[in-house]
C-alpha positions in Angstrom: -57.5 149.6 79.2 -58.7 146.0 80.0 -62.2 146.8 78.5 -60.6 148.1 75.3 -58.5 144.9 75.0 -61.6 142.8 75.5 -63.5 144.6 72.8 -60.6 144.1 70.4 -60.5 140.4 71.2 -64.3 140.0 70.6 -64.1 141.9 67.3 -61.2 139.6 66.1 -63.2 136.5 67.2 -66.3 137.6 65.3 -64.3 138.1 62.1 -62.6 134.7 62.5 -65.9 132.9 62.8 -67.1 134.1 59.5 -64.9 132.4 57.0 -65.1 130.6 53.7 -65.1 126.9 53.4 -61.9 125.1 54.5 -60.5 121.8 53.4 -59.5 119.2 56.0 -58.3 115.7 56.5 -58.4 113.3 59.6 -55.2 111.7 60.8 -56.0 108.4 62.6 -54.0 105.7 64.4 -54.5 102.6 62.3 -54.1 100.2 65.2 -56.6 101.8 67.7 -58.7 103.8 65.2 -58.3 106.9 67.5 -57.3 110.4 66.3 -53.7 111.5 66.4 -53.2 114.9 68.0 -50.2 117.0 67.0 -49.4 115.2 63.7 -47.6 117.5 61.3 -48.7 117.7 57.6 -46.2 119.4 55.2 -47.4 120.5 51.8 -44.8 120.5 49.0 -43.6 122.4 47.0 -45.5 125.3 48.7 -43.6 124.5 52.0 -46.8 125.0 54.1 -47.5 123.1 57.3 -50.5 122.4 59.5 -50.9 120.5 62.7 -53.8 118.1 63.7 -56.0 119.1 66.6 -57.4 116.9 69.3 -59.8 115.3 66.8 -56.9 114.5 64.5 -58.2 117.1 62.0 -55.9 119.1 59.8 -57.3 122.2 58.0 -56.0 124.0 54.9 -57.3 127.3 53.4 -57.4 125.9 49.8 -57.6 122.3 48.4 -54.1 121.0 47.8 -54.2 119.9 44.1 -50.5 119.6 43.1 -47.4 118.3 44.8 -47.4 116.1 47.9 -48.5 115.9 51.5 -46.1 114.4 54.1 -47.7 113.3 57.3 -45.6 112.6 60.4 -46.2 112.1 64.2 -44.0 110.9 67.1 -44.4 107.2 67.4 -45.8 106.6 63.9 -44.5 105.9 60.4 -44.2 108.9 58.1 -46.3 108.8 55.0 -46.3 110.8 51.8 -49.4 111.2 49.5 -50.0 112.8 46.1 -52.4 115.8 46.7 -54.5 114.9 43.7 -55.2 111.5 45.3 -56.8 113.1 48.3 -60.2 114.8 48.7 -61.8 116.9 51.4 -62.6 114.9 54.5 -60.4 111.9 53.7 -59.0 109.8 56.5 -55.2 109.4 56.6 -54.1 106.3 58.6 -50.7 106.2 60.2 -49.1 102.9 61.4 -47.4 102.9 64.9 -43.7 102.3 65.1 -40.9 102.7 67.6 -40.4 106.4 68.6 -37.8 108.2 66.7 -36.6 111.7 67.4 -36.0 112.2 63.7 -39.8 112.3 63.3 -40.1 115.5 65.4 -40.8 118.4 63.2 -40.5 122.1 64.2 -42.8 124.3 62.2 -44.5 127.7 62.5 -47.4 125.7 64.1 -45.3 124.8 67.1 -46.8 127.0 69.8 -45.8 124.8 72.7 -42.0 124.6 72.8 -42.1 121.7 75.3 -44.5 119.5 73.2 -41.9 117.6 71.3 -39.9 116.8 74.5 -42.9 115.7 76.4 -44.1 113.4 73.6 -40.8 111.7 73.2 -40.0 111.5 76.9 -43.2 109.8 78.1 -43.1 107.3 75.2 -39.4 106.4 75.6 -38.8 106.9 79.3 -42.3 106.0 80.5 -43.6 106.5 84.0 -42.6 103.8 86.5 -44.2 105.2 89.7 -46.4 108.0 91.0 -43.5 110.3 91.7 -42.3 110.0 88.1 -45.6 111.5 87.1 -44.3 114.9 88.1 -40.6 114.3 87.3 -41.5 114.1 83.6 -41.4 117.9 83.6 -37.8 119.2 82.9 -36.5 121.1 85.8 -39.2 120.1 88.2 -38.0 118.5 91.5 -40.1 117.0 94.2 -39.6 116.1 97.9 -41.6 113.6 100.0 -41.6 114.0 103.8 -44.6 112.0 104.9 -43.9 108.4 104.0 -45.5 108.5 100.6 -49.0 109.3 101.7 -48.8 113.1 101.5 -48.5 115.3 98.4 -44.9 116.0 97.4 -43.2 119.4 97.9 -42.6 120.8 94.4 -39.7 123.0 93.2 -39.6 124.7 89.8 -38.0 127.8 88.4 -36.5 129.1 91.6 -39.8 128.6 93.5 -40.5 126.4 96.5 -44.1 125.7 95.4 -44.8 124.0 98.7 -47.3 121.4 97.7 -48.7 123.2 94.7 -49.1 126.9 95.6 -47.6 128.2 92.3 -48.1 125.3 89.8 -51.4 124.3 88.3 -52.0 120.5 88.0 -54.9 118.7 86.4 -55.8 115.3 84.8 -58.2 115.2 81.9 -59.5 118.7 82.8 -60.1 117.7 86.5 -58.2 120.0 88.9 -55.7 118.3 91.2 -55.0 121.4 93.3 -57.1 122.0 96.4 -57.6 125.7 97.3 -57.8 126.8 101.0 -56.6 123.3 102.0 -56.0 122.4 105.6 -52.3 121.9 104.9 -51.6 124.7 102.5 -52.9 126.7 99.5 -53.0 124.8 96.2 -52.3 121.4 97.9 -51.9 118.9 94.9 -51.9 115.2 95.7 -51.7 113.4 92.4 -51.4 109.9 93.9 -54.9 109.0 92.8 -53.5 108.7 89.2 -52.4 105.2 88.3 -49.2 105.8 86.3 -49.9 103.2 83.7 -53.1 104.9 82.6 -51.2 108.1 81.6 -51.0 108.4 77.8 -49.4 111.9 77.5 -48.6 115.1 79.3 -49.0 118.7 78.3 -47.0 121.3 80.2 -45.7 124.8 79.9 -43.4 126.8 82.2 -44.5 130.3 83.2 -47.7 132.2 83.3 -48.4 132.5 79.5 -51.5 130.4 78.9 -54.9 132.2 78.9 -56.7 128.9 79.6 -54.8 128.5 82.9 -55.7 130.8 85.8 -55.2 130.3 89.5 -51.9 128.9 90.7 -50.3 128.8 87.2 -47.3 131.0 88.0 -44.3 128.7 87.5 -46.4 126.8 85.0 -49.0 124.1 84.5 -49.1 120.3 83.9 -52.0 118.5 82.3 -52.0 114.7 82.5 -54.0 112.9 79.8 -55.2 109.3 80.5 -55.4 106.8 77.7 -58.7 106.1 76.0 -57.7 102.5 75.4 -55.1 100.2 77.2 -54.4 96.6 76.5 -55.2 94.1 79.2 -52.5 94.0 81.8 -51.6 92.3 85.1 -48.6 93.5 87.0 -47.0 92.3 90.2 -44.1 94.0 92.1 -42.1 93.1 95.1 -39.0 94.6 96.7 -37.0 95.6 99.7 -38.6 97.0 102.9 -41.7 94.8 102.4 -42.7 96.7 99.3 -45.5 95.2 97.2 -47.7 96.3 94.4 -50.4 94.7 92.3 -52.0 96.2 89.2 -54.7 95.0 86.8 -56.1 96.7 83.7 -59.1 95.1 82.0 -61.0 96.1 78.9 -64.7 95.9 79.4 -65.8 96.1 75.7 -65.1 93.6 72.9 -63.2 94.3 69.7 -66.4 94.9 67.7 -67.4 97.8 69.9 -63.9 99.2 69.8 -64.1 99.3 66.0 -67.1 101.4 66.5 -65.0 104.0 68.4 -66.2 102.8 71.8 -63.7 101.9 74.6 -64.2 101.2 78.3 -61.6 99.9 80.7 -61.0 99.6 84.4 -57.8 99.7 86.4 -57.1 98.7 90.0 -53.9 99.2 92.0 -52.8 98.3 95.5 -49.5 99.3 97.1 -47.9 98.5 100.5 -44.5 99.3 102.0 -42.9 99.6 105.4 -40.4 102.1 103.9 -36.7 102.4 104.5 -37.0 104.3 107.8 -36.2 102.8 111.2 -39.8 103.3 112.2 -42.0 101.2 109.8 -44.4 103.3 107.7 -47.1 100.6 107.2 -48.0 102.6 104.1 -50.8 101.3 101.9 -52.8 102.8 99.1 -55.5 101.4 96.9 -56.5 103.1 93.6 -59.3 102.5 91.1 -59.9 104.1 87.7 -62.4 103.4 85.0 -62.9 105.3 81.7 -65.4 105.1 78.9 -64.9 106.9 75.6 -67.3 106.6 72.7 -69.0 108.3 69.8 -72.7 109.1 70.3 -73.1 110.0 66.6 -71.1 111.5 63.8 -70.7 114.8 65.6 -70.6 114.0 69.3 -68.4 112.0 71.6 -68.7 111.3 75.3 -65.9 110.6 77.8 -66.8 109.5 81.3 -64.3 108.6 84.1 -64.4 107.7 87.7 -61.4 107.3 90.1 -60.9 106.6 93.7 -58.0 106.6 96.1 -57.7 105.5 99.8 -54.3 105.8 101.6 -53.1 105.4 105.2 -49.5 105.6 106.6 -47.3 106.3 109.5 -44.4 108.8 109.1 -41.0 109.4 110.6 -41.4 113.1 109.9 -38.6 115.7 110.0 -35.6 115.1 112.1 -33.4 118.0 113.5 -29.8 117.7 112.5 -28.8 118.4 116.1 -30.7 115.3 117.2 -28.8 113.1 114.7 -25.4 114.7 115.6 -26.0 114.1 119.3 -27.1 110.5 118.8 -30.7 111.0 120.0 -32.0 109.8 116.7 -30.6 108.0 113.7 -30.4 109.5 110.2 -33.4 107.4 109.3 -35.0 107.5 112.8 -38.1 109.1 114.3 -38.7 111.3 117.3 -42.5 111.1 117.3 -43.8 107.7 116.2 -47.4 109.0 116.2 -47.0 111.0 113.0 -49.0 109.8 109.9 -52.3 110.2 108.3 -55.2 109.1 106.1 -56.5 110.5 102.9 -59.1 109.6 100.3 -60.4 111.0 97.1 -63.2 110.1 94.7 -63.7 111.8 91.3 -66.3 111.7 88.6 -65.9 113.5 85.3 -67.9 113.6 82.1 -67.0 115.5 78.9 -69.2 115.9 75.8 -67.3 116.9 72.7 -69.4 118.3 69.8 -68.1 119.0 66.3 -70.2 121.5 64.4 -70.9 121.4 60.6 -68.1 124.0 60.0 -65.7 121.8 62.1 -65.7 124.1 65.1 -65.4 122.2 68.4 -67.4 122.6 71.6 -66.4 120.9 74.8 -68.5 120.7 77.9 -67.2 119.1 81.1 -68.7 118.5 84.5 -66.8 117.1 87.4 -67.2 116.3 91.1 -64.8 115.3 93.8 -65.3 114.1 97.4 -62.2 114.4 99.4 -61.1 113.5 103.0 -57.8 114.5 104.7 -56.5 113.8 108.2 -52.8 114.5 108.9 -50.9 114.1 112.1 -47.5 115.8 112.4 -45.0 117.2 114.9 -42.4 119.6 113.5 -41.2 121.3 116.7 -41.6 118.4 119.2 -41.6 120.2 122.7 -41.0 123.8 121.7 -44.4 125.1 122.7 -45.9 122.4 124.9 -43.0 121.1 127.0 -45.2 118.5 128.7 -47.4 116.9 126.0 -45.4 117.9 122.8 -46.4 120.0 119.8 -48.3 117.4 117.8 -50.9 118.9 115.4 -53.8 117.5 113.5 -54.9 119.0 110.2 -58.2 117.7 108.8 -60.9 118.5 106.3 -63.8 117.0 104.3 -64.4 118.6 101.0 -67.0 118.6 98.1 -65.6 120.1 94.9 -67.7 120.6 91.8 -67.0 122.4 88.5 -67.6 123.0 84.9 -65.2 123.6 82.0 -66.6 124.9 78.7 -64.7 125.9 75.6 -65.2 126.8 71.9 -62.5 126.2 69.3 -62.6 127.7 65.8 -60.0 127.3 63.1 -60.2 129.3 59.9 -58.6 131.8 57.6 -58.8 135.5 57.4 -57.4 136.1 53.9 -54.0 134.5 54.0 -53.8 134.6 57.8 -54.8 131.4 59.6 -56.7 132.1 62.8 -57.3 129.8 65.8 -59.8 131.2 68.3 -60.2 129.4 71.6 -62.6 130.8 74.2 -63.9 129.3 77.4 -65.8 129.6 80.7 -64.8 127.8 83.9 -66.7 127.5 87.1 -65.6 125.9 90.4 -67.0 125.6 93.9 -65.2 124.2 96.9 -67.0 123.5 100.2 -65.2 122.1 103.2 -66.7 120.7 106.4 -64.9 121.4 109.7 -61.5 122.4 108.3 -59.4 122.2 111.5 -56.0 122.8 113.0 -55.9 121.1 116.3 -53.2 120.6 119.0 -53.4 116.9 119.9 -51.6 114.0 121.6 -51.6 110.4 120.5 -53.2 111.6 117.3 -56.8 111.8 118.4 -56.8 113.2 122.0 -57.6 116.9 121.7 -55.7 119.4 123.8 -56.4 122.7 122.1 -58.3 124.1 119.1 -56.4 126.5 116.9 -58.7 126.8 113.8 -62.1 125.3 113.2 -64.6 126.3 110.5 -66.3 125.7 107.2 -64.9 127.1 104.0 -66.8 128.0 100.9 -64.9 129.2 97.8 -66.3 129.9 94.4 -64.5 130.8 91.2 -65.7 132.0 87.8 -63.4 132.5 84.9 -63.5 133.4 81.3 -60.8 133.5 78.6 -60.3 134.2 75.0 -57.2 133.2 73.0 -56.3 134.2 69.5 -53.5 132.7 67.5 -52.5 134.4 64.2 -50.3 132.4 61.8 -49.3 135.3 59.5 -47.0 133.2 57.2 -44.6 130.4 57.5 -42.3 132.5 59.6 -44.3 134.5 62.1 -47.0 133.5 64.6 -48.6 135.7 67.3 -50.8 134.5 70.2 -52.7 136.9 72.4 -54.9 135.9 75.3 -57.0 137.6 77.9 -58.5 136.1 81.1 -60.9 137.3 83.7 -61.3 135.6 87.1 -63.7 136.4 90.0 -63.5 134.7 93.4 -66.0 134.5 96.2 -65.0 133.5 99.8 -67.0 132.4 102.8 -65.7 131.3 106.1 -67.9 130.2 108.9 -65.7 130.4 112.0 -66.7 127.8 114.6 -64.0 128.5 117.2 -64.6 131.5 119.5 -61.0 131.6 120.5 -59.7 132.3 117.0 -58.1 135.8 117.4 -58.1 136.4 113.7 -61.9 137.0 113.9 -64.2 139.0 116.1 -66.0 135.9 117.1 -67.9 132.9 115.6 -70.1 133.5 112.6 -70.0 134.0 108.8 -67.3 136.1 107.1 -67.3 137.0 103.4 -65.0 138.6 100.8 -64.5 138.7 97.1 -61.8 139.8 94.6 -61.0 139.6 90.9 -58.2 139.9 88.5 -57.6 140.3 84.7 -54.6 138.6 83.2 -53.3 139.5 79.7 -50.9 137.3 77.7 -48.9 138.0 74.6 -46.6 135.4 72.9 -44.5 135.7 69.7 -43.1 132.9 67.5 -40.6 133.3 64.7 -39.6 130.4 62.4 -36.1 131.5 61.4 -35.4 128.4 59.4 -36.6 124.8 59.0 -36.2 123.1 62.4 -35.3 126.5 64.2 -37.8 128.5 66.1 -37.5 131.5 68.5 -40.2 132.5 70.9 -40.9 135.4 73.3 -43.6 134.9 75.9 -45.0 137.6 78.2 -47.9 137.5 80.6 -49.5 138.1 84.0 -50.5 135.3 86.4 -51.6 134.9 90.0 -52.4 132.6 92.8 -55.2 132.9 95.2 -54.7 132.8 99.0 -56.5 130.8 101.6 -60.0 132.0 102.2 -59.3 132.4 106.0 -56.7 135.1 105.0 -58.9 136.8 102.4 -62.0 137.2 104.7 -59.8 138.4 107.6 -58.1 141.0 105.3 -61.4 141.8 103.5 -59.9 140.9 100.1 -57.1 143.5 100.1 -53.6 142.4 98.8 -54.8 138.8 98.8 -54.7 138.2 95.0 -51.1 139.1 94.2 -50.0 139.4 90.6 -47.1 137.6 89.0 -45.5 139.0 85.8 -43.1 137.0 83.7 -41.4 136.7 80.3 -39.5 133.9 78.4 -37.1 134.3 75.5 -36.2 130.9 74.1 -35.6 128.6 71.1 -36.4 125.1 70.0 -33.8 123.8 67.6 -32.9 120.7 65.7 -29.3 121.2 64.5 -29.4 117.6 63.1 -32.3 115.3 62.7 -31.5 113.2 65.8 -30.8 116.1 68.2 -33.5 118.3 69.8 -32.6 121.4 71.9 -34.9 123.7 73.9 -33.4 126.6 75.8 -34.8 129.8 77.4 -33.9 132.7 79.6 -36.7 133.8 81.8 -37.8 136.5 84.3 -40.6 136.6 86.9 -41.7 139.2 89.4 -44.2 138.6 92.3 -46.1 141.3 94.2 -46.4 141.3 98.0 -49.0 139.0 99.6 -50.4 137.5 102.7 -49.8 133.8 103.1 -51.8 131.4 105.4 -49.5 129.0 107.2 -51.5 125.8 107.6 -49.1 124.3 110.2 -49.5 127.2 112.6 -52.7 128.8 111.6 -50.9 132.1 111.2 -50.7 134.7 108.5 -47.2 135.5 107.2 -46.4 138.6 105.2 -44.3 138.1 102.1 -42.8 141.1 100.2 -42.2 141.3 96.4 -39.6 138.9 94.8 -37.7 138.8 91.6 -36.3 135.8 89.9 -34.2 135.3 86.7 -32.8 132.2 85.2 -32.3 129.8 82.3 -33.5 126.4 81.3 -31.7 124.1 78.9 -32.9 120.7 77.6 -31.4 118.4 75.0 -32.6 115.1 73.6 -30.4 112.9 71.4 -31.1 109.6 69.7 -28.0 108.5 67.7 -29.6 105.2 66.8 -33.2 104.0 67.2 -32.3 101.9 70.3 -30.5 104.6 72.3 -32.0 107.8 73.7 -30.1 110.5 75.8 -31.8 113.3 77.7 -30.4 116.1 79.8 -31.9 119.1 81.5 -29.9 121.9 83.2 -31.6 124.7 85.1 -30.5 127.8 87.0 -32.5 130.3 89.0 -31.4 133.5 90.8 -34.1 134.8 93.2 -34.1 137.6 95.7 -36.6 139.5 97.9 -36.7 143.0 96.5 -37.3 145.1 99.6 -35.0 143.2 102.0 -31.4 144.4 102.5 -28.5 142.7 100.8 -27.4 139.6 102.7 -30.9 139.0 104.1 -32.8 138.9 100.8 -32.4 135.2 99.9 -35.5 133.2 99.2 -35.6 130.2 101.5 -35.4 126.7 99.8 -35.5 128.3 96.3 -33.5 126.0 94.0 -30.5 127.5 92.3 -28.7 124.9 90.2 -30.4 121.6 89.2 -30.0 119.0 86.6 -31.6 115.6 85.5 -30.7 113.3 82.7 -30.0 109.8 81.6 -29.7 107.2 78.9 -32.5 104.9 77.8 -32.0 101.8 75.7 -34.5 99.7 73.7 -32.8 96.7 72.1 -34.5 94.5 69.5 -34.0 91.4 71.6 -36.4 92.8 74.2 -33.9 94.2 76.7 -34.7 97.8 77.6 -34.1 100.1 80.6 -32.5 103.3 81.7 -29.8 104.8 83.9 -30.6 108.2 85.3 -29.3 110.9 87.6 -30.9 113.7 89.7 -28.8 116.6 91.0 -30.0 119.5 93.1 -27.4 122.0 94.2 -27.0 123.6 97.6 -29.6 126.4 98.3 -30.3 128.8 101.1 -32.5 127.5 104.0 -33.2 131.0 105.3 -33.1 134.7 104.2 -29.5 135.3 105.4 -28.2 132.0 104.0 -26.7 131.2 107.4 -28.3 127.8 107.0 -27.8 125.7 103.9 -30.2 123.1 102.5 -27.7 120.5 101.3 -27.8 119.4 97.7 -27.7 115.8 96.5 -26.8 113.6 93.5 -28.7 110.4 93.2 -28.8 107.7 90.5 -31.7 105.4 89.5 -31.6 102.2 87.3 -34.2 100.3 85.4 -33.7 97.0 83.5 -36.5 95.2 81.7 -36.9 92.2 79.4 -40.1 92.7 77.3 -41.8 90.2 75.0 -45.2 90.3 73.3 -47.0 88.6 76.2 -44.9 89.5 79.3 -42.3 91.7 80.9 -39.7 91.0 83.6 -38.1 94.0 85.2 -35.9 95.4 88.0 -36.0 99.0 89.3 -33.4 100.4 91.7 -33.7 103.8 93.3 -30.5 105.3 94.7 -28.3 102.8 92.9 -25.1 103.8 94.8 -26.8 104.0 98.2 -25.8 107.6 98.9 -27.1 109.3 102.1 -29.1 112.4 101.1 -31.8 114.7 102.4 -34.9 114.8 100.3 -36.6 117.8 102.1 -35.1 120.3 104.5 -36.4 123.3 106.4 -35.2 125.9 108.9 -37.1 125.0 112.1 -36.8 126.0 115.7 -37.2 122.7 117.6 -36.9 121.6 121.2 -36.2 118.1 122.3 -37.6 117.0 125.6 -35.7 118.5 128.6 -33.4 120.5 126.2 -33.1 124.1 125.1 -34.6 125.3 121.7 -32.4 125.0 118.7 -32.7 126.9 115.4 -31.4 124.7 112.7 -32.1 122.3 109.8 -34.8 119.7 110.1 -34.9 117.1 107.3 -36.5 114.0 105.9 -33.9 111.5 104.5 -34.1 110.3 100.9 -34.5 106.7 100.1 -31.7 104.2 100.6 -30.8 101.7 97.9 -34.2 100.2 97.1 -34.7 97.4 94.6 -38.1 96.3 93.2 -38.8 93.4 90.9 -41.8 93.3 88.7 -43.6 90.9 86.4 -46.2 92.0 83.8 -48.5 89.9 81.7 -50.3 91.3 78.6 -53.4 89.7 77.2 
């Protein structure tokens, strides 16, 4: 069946490449001279619409000769032209203006129902810190339980994604997730991204994108850094000895920028003792630099380099019984030796080539060097009643990869076709990935796991989008992935293997996708998404099981709508379903393999954006998920930590006198902490507040997290713990959420 589908896709692609000459225009930002992606061009009176691609190019099947063209984009003034005044290849310049929800247009070209929301949110709400980088996705919640130095725990669509097991994250095509990581599969630490460098985000929920493979079960998030940023110096200071300094400097002059060449560098330093009783001594330094320029009329090169170094102490997870008995305070610590060190350096280069027929080829190479060293103690004296249960997880990693794609837009009779095909390669090699039993961080007591991991991945996809008419669009995708695993076991006492030596395995999967879009009326679209996804498991599991049952499938579907009942109100809503097969999961904290049976989840998402006047912007997201283990008996089939009800929202204001800010809330309802729901992970409701005064050359601002100083638990787990000289207790262990925390900042633009 899969071979037949592939043949059909290749035949369609070959037909779509052989087309007659098309007519196109370029939509360009008049202030930066950069292309505008996602601009909508409406042709009247034919009532046809097209959308600009990543080069700002808009393509029509025939030359518009009569009537008018209306060009609009979020954050730009809308312009209307007489068709007879334009010729093939003309450049249309749009002037930037304050973001207005009224400029969002829903047409049959809208194939990402979240695009309009993501564009308006990031432009109006902005990203004030590294955690907000992920919170920009509606319905996504995060939890930090290592003093800010460790990747956040991610919750989305009824999934406890751990640190990235079922969500695919990337920045400018560079993968953030780490496979076969010392702390857990798909570990995604995005803290190497400087928030102010993010220009936009692209995300989709579910497993419906052929371009996305491994880990893209609950969805994916792509962060796109800016090609150009104005010079900036920013200083922050706040409670708990919190400090931050940021500088962004352009390295090319205005004359070179007019020739479509930009190059800037950004540096950031953060320090905080944190709100815990035990000081965190958290510090992180980041560096980012990006060059973007045209080599000639048909080729453009983008090169970036980034680096992060972070160290911290951590208060860790505290058992509720320790707080109730007075052994530790709510913000206290039981093992002051917890903490860690991590660093990451990335290099990425992408060459974009436009062919004579306007087809687009992208070739990207990337490389990452990564270091991770984490010290934690979850159970205290449960196993080792004398020295304690401190563990050390460490690895060094080299990661290299290639992304290649070919994009063609054309017409097959009256049907507009978009063909997107690509090849992706990735190789991870770790050195001495280890799980160790230690005391005082570095004194080794026992080795649990020690070895070198090699993991290779090769994927190919083809994506066809058919715009049949102004009402109906179909997208069909097919993806093939092959994985190769090598584990060199260096610890003879590892009972998962017959002894030291090299162990190998391989597996593969084929993932079809089929998505439908129906434009029922102007500003009203319905969509139906279906598809298969997957996530890989740790190489140490795969080689031990010889590849069997270690590449579980995930099946899902979404039925939703994107709707503008009035020009200043945008609504996105969907009901969804997902089913996961059984799998083997490697537990990085214990070095054990846990069996997980099939699960089923259903739910709905609702998002609304309302801008009654230009200076006021409301947003609200409400999400519900019902998840159960299929083979478990009733009453014991709950999915631990899976979110049920959640909601975020707020009001953002942007007054003409320079005063701007926001008041926001986050609500996560109670959820089961174990299969029987005998333990509850308590929900929370937290408010945040931002107030800025912005002028042309400077900005003064105040940010307050947890405005009303509520006591809440950011992460919670069922854990069997033992305090020294006491009996074991099965209960909730938690990390508290931030207290009232105020930070002042001053920014200077030049």
